[in-house]
C-alpha positions as CSV (number, residue, x, y, z in Angstrom):
1,M,-0.1,0.1,0.0
2,K,2.7,2.7,0.5
3,K,4.1,1.9,-3.0
4,D,0.4,2.8,-3.7
5,L,0.6,6.0,-2.1
6,K,4.1,6.9,-3.3
7,E,2.4,7.1,-6.9
8,I,-0.9,8.7,-5.8
9,C,1.3,11.4,-3.5
10,N,4.7,11.8,-5.1
11,I,6.8,10.9,-1.7
12,D,8.6,8.3,-0.4
13,V,6.5,7.7,2.7
14,S,8.9,4.8,3.3
15,I,10.9,7.4,5.0
16,Y,8.6,8.3,8.3
17,D,8.8,6.7,10.9
18,S,5.9,3.5,11.0
19,V,3.9,4.1,14.1
20,F,3.9,8.3,13.0
21,F,3.2,7.2,9.4
22,D,0.3,4.4,10.5
23,K,-1.4,7.2,12.5
24,T,-1.3,10.1,10.4
25,L,-3.1,7.9,7.6
26,Q,-5.7,6.9,10.2
27,A,-6.3,10.0,11.3
28,R,-6.8,11.1,7.6
29,V,-8.9,8.1,6.8
30,V,-11.1,9.1,10.3
31,A,-10.9,12.8,9.4
32,N,-13.3,12.1,5.8
33,S,-15.5,9.0,7.4
34,I,-13.5,6.9,4.9
35,I,-14.1,3.0,5.9
36,S,-10.5,1.6,5.2
37,E,-7.2,2.7,3.7
38,K,-7.6,1.0,0.2
39,N,-10.6,3.5,0.0
40,Y,-9.1,6.1,1.3
41,F,-6.2,5.6,-1.5
42,D,-8.9,5.9,-4.0
43,Y,-10.0,8.8,-2.6
44,L,-6.8,10.0,-3.0
45,S,-6.1,9.5,-6.8
46,E,-9.3,11.7,-7.7
47,N,-8.9,14.6,-4.7
48,N,-5.3,16.7,-4.7
49,D,-6.5,18.8,-2.0
50,E,-6.7,15.4,0.2
51,V,-3.1,14.8,-1.5
52,E,-2.1,18.2,0.2
53,I,-3.5,17.7,3.7
54,L,-1.9,14.3,4.3
55,K,2.1,15.7,2.7
56,K,1.0,18.6,5.3
57,A,0.2,16.2,7.8
58,L,3.2,14.2,7.1
59,N,5.8,17.1,7.2
60,N,4.1,18.2,10.4
61,N,4.6,22.3,11.0
62,F,4.2,22.9,14.4
63,S,6.0,25.4,15.8
64,E,5.9,28.1,18.6
65,F,8.0,31.1,19.9
66,F,10.7,30.2,22.3
67,R,9.4,26.7,22.7
68,N,12.1,24.7,24.7
69,R,12.4,27.6,27.5
70,L,15.4,25.5,29.3
71,T,16.9,26.0,25.9
72,F,16.7,29.2,25.1
73,A,17.5,30.2,28.6
74,Y,20.9,27.7,27.9
75,L,21.7,29.7,24.8
76,E,21.0,33.2,26.3
77,Y,23.5,32.8,29.2
78,I,25.6,30.0,28.4
79,I,26.1,29.0,25.0
80,L,25.7,32.7,23.0
81,P,28.0,34.5,25.7
82,E,30.7,31.9,25.4
83,L,30.5,32.0,21.6
84,I,30.7,35.6,21.2
85,Q,34.0,36.1,23.8
86,K,35.5,32.9,21.8
87,K,35.1,34.4,18.2
88,A,36.3,37.8,19.6
89,K,39.2,36.0,21.0
90,L,40.1,34.7,17.6
91,K,39.0,37.8,16.0
92,K,36.3,36.4,13.9
93,K,33.2,38.7,13.8
94,E,30.2,36.0,13.0
95,I,27.9,33.4,14.5
96,R,26.4,31.2,12.2
97,I,23.2,29.6,13.3
98,W,21.1,27.2,11.2
99,T,17.4,25.9,11.9
100,A,17.1,23.2,9.7
101,A,13.2,22.6,9.8
102,C,12.0,26.1,10.6
103,A,8.4,25.7,9.4
104,S,7.0,28.9,9.7
105,G,10.0,31.0,11.4
106,Q,8.8,31.0,15.0
107,E,11.9,29.6,15.8
108,A,14.4,31.3,13.8
109,Y,12.7,34.8,14.9
110,S,13.0,33.8,18.8
111,L,17.0,33.1,17.7
112,A,16.9,36.4,16.2
113,I,15.6,38.1,19.1
114,L,17.8,36.3,21.3
115,C,21.1,36.8,19.0
116,N,19.7,41.2,18.8
117,E,19.6,41.6,23.1
118,L,22.8,39.6,23.9
119,L,24.8,41.6,21.1
120,K,23.2,44.8,22.2
121,N,24.2,44.2,25.7
122,Q,27.8,42.9,25.0
123,N,28.5,46.4,23.2
124,T,30.5,44.0,20.7
125,N,30.8,44.8,16.9
126,M,29.9,40.4,16.3
127,S,27.6,40.0,14.0
128,F,25.4,36.8,13.4
129,R,23.6,35.2,10.7
130,I,20.8,32.8,10.8
131,F,19.7,30.4,7.7
132,A,16.3,29.0,8.1
133,T,15.3,26.4,6.0
134,D,12.2,24.0,6.0
135,I,11.5,21.6,2.8
136,S,8.0,23.5,2.3
137,D,7.8,26.5,0.4
138,T,4.2,27.6,2.0
139,E,6.0,27.6,5.2
140,I,8.8,29.1,4.3
141,Q,6.9,32.2,2.2
142,K,4.6,32.3,5.9
143,A,8.0,32.2,7.8
144,K,9.1,35.2,5.4
145,K,6.0,37.7,6.3
146,G,6.4,37.2,9.7
147,I,2.2,37.6,10.8
148,Y,1.2,35.7,13.8
149,P,-1.7,36.2,15.5
150,E,-1.6,37.0,19.3
151,T,-2.4,33.4,20.6
152,A,1.3,32.5,19.1
153,L,3.2,34.7,21.5
154,N,2.2,33.2,24.7
155,N,6.3,32.3,25.5
156,V,7.1,35.5,24.6
157,T,7.5,38.4,26.9
158,M,5.5,41.7,26.8
159,K,9.2,43.7,26.8
160,R,9.9,41.5,23.4
161,V,6.3,42.0,21.7
162,R,6.9,45.6,22.3
163,E,10.2,45.4,20.8
164,N,10.1,43.5,17.9
165,F,6.5,43.4,16.4
166,E,4.3,45.6,15.2
167,V,0.7,45.2,15.3
168,K,-1.3,45.3,11.9
169,N,-5.0,44.4,11.9
170,D,-5.3,42.4,14.8
171,A,-2.1,40.6,14.3
172,F,1.6,40.9,15.3
173,V,4.1,41.5,12.4
174,I,8.1,41.4,13.1
175,N,9.7,44.0,12.2
176,K,11.9,45.2,9.5
177,E,14.9,45.3,11.0
178,L,14.6,41.8,12.5
179,K,13.6,40.2,9.4
180,K,16.7,41.3,7.7
181,L,19.2,38.6,10.5
182,I,17.3,35.8,8.2
183,D,17.8,34.2,5.1
184,F,14.9,31.6,4.8
185,S,14.8,29.1,1.5
186,T,13.7,25.6,1.0
187,F,15.9,22.8,1.7
188,D,15.3,18.9,1.8
189,L,17.5,17.4,4.7
190,L,16.7,14.0,2.7
191,D,18.4,15.3,-0.8
192,I,21.2,13.5,-1.8
193,N,22.3,16.0,-3.9
194,T,22.4,19.0,-1.1
195,T,24.9,19.5,1.2
196,S,24.3,23.0,3.2
197,P,21.7,25.7,2.6
198,Q,22.5,27.5,-1.1
199,A,22.6,30.6,0.7
200,S,25.2,29.4,3.6
201,I,27.5,28.2,0.8
202,F,30.2,26.4,3.1
203,G,27.9,25.7,6.0
204,S,30.5,25.7,8.8
205,F,27.5,26.8,11.2
206,D,28.2,27.4,15.3
207,I,25.0,26.2,16.3
208,V,22.3,23.8,14.4
209,F,18.9,23.8,15.3
210,C,17.2,20.3,14.2
211,S,14.5,20.0,16.9
212,N,11.0,18.0,16.9
213,L,11.9,16.3,13.3
214,L,14.1,13.2,13.6
215,F,11.6,10.9,15.9
216,Y,9.1,11.5,12.7
217,Y,11.6,8.9,10.4
218,N,12.7,5.6,10.0
219,E,16.6,5.5,11.3
220,K,17.8,5.2,7.8
221,A,16.1,8.9,7.3
222,Q,17.3,9.6,10.8
223,I,21.2,8.5,10.1
224,Q,20.9,10.9,6.5
225,I,19.9,13.7,8.3
226,L,22.5,14.0,11.2
227,D,24.9,13.1,8.7
228,K,24.1,16.1,6.5
229,V,23.7,18.5,10.2
230,D,27.2,16.6,11.2
231,A,28.6,17.9,7.9
232,N,27.8,21.4,8.4
233,L,28.5,21.7,12.5
234,V,31.8,23.2,12.8
235,P,33.7,20.8,15.6
236,G,32.8,22.3,18.8
237,G,29.4,23.5,17.6
238,Y,26.3,22.8,19.3
239,L,23.4,20.7,17.9
240,I,19.9,21.6,19.4
241,V,16.9,18.5,19.2
242,G,14.0,18.3,20.9
243,E,13.5,16.8,24.1
244,A,12.0,13.4,22.7
245,E,14.8,13.3,20.4
246,K,17.7,13.0,23.2
247,S,17.9,9.2,22.5
248,I,18.4,9.2,18.7
249,I,21.6,11.0,19.0
250,E,23.0,9.2,21.5
251,R,22.2,5.9,19.5
252,I,23.6,7.7,16.3
253,K,26.4,10.1,17.0
254,N,29.2,10.3,19.5
255,Y,28.5,13.6,20.9
256,I,28.7,15.4,24.0
257,W,25.1,15.7,26.1
258,I,24.8,18.9,28.0
259,S,23.0,17.5,31.2
260,K,19.4,18.1,31.8
261,T,19.1,19.5,28.2
262,S,18.5,18.6,24.8
263,I,21.8,20.1,23.8
264,F,24.7,18.2,22.4
265,R,28.1,19.3,21.4
266,K,30.1,18.2,18.7
267,P,33.8,17.1,19.9
268,K,36.6,19.1,18.6
């Protein structure tokens, strides 16, 4: 049946974790009041809108501002200040960050807010570049617009809302200066013909966010994704994943776990 679904949807569904795939498929069967998977496949072949809905469900584009508070606190008070000092001593002036599955941009903008604050507070001429990618062009276009409902800002302090958003037609829009700090583009982590986001040219990231993505894929795909991330992460750089993904990193990569967090450090 997976072969049939690949022909219908033009996506390789074999890359997904089997439990996640089965639950997603069954949810769509139920949502459409269809009695069997076979009938659902017949329905898919005649309904392009449902094909797109299924693809979106499999890509799972959920995101939040400052999603993991411990992670962002560790970045704010330990990792980023240390990076700024280290780069300054080496007379380097750029910190490079990649958010590898950015969805509609909340994670990338959270990083931009944090970095912007730190650089102002530390009175340094250090710069930073954030490269934000996602497989979905639809999500990337949403991210570029940077328009969010008030409910999306639950984890953002009032001070940060005032400093980084404008209110327009009951929506909150990321200010133009912050948008300039991020390069958004489409990128497929499982494409064997690409090595790094095109705009980054050569990768060499100090921090890579690959958060709440890996557990949707099978082990073969997880290895492929992590090998690509590893090739782009500088020695001593930081990999940040979701809380439920720590065991995946420990199984596949010989990285150093930072206790009580979902942050890992690549050996030097």
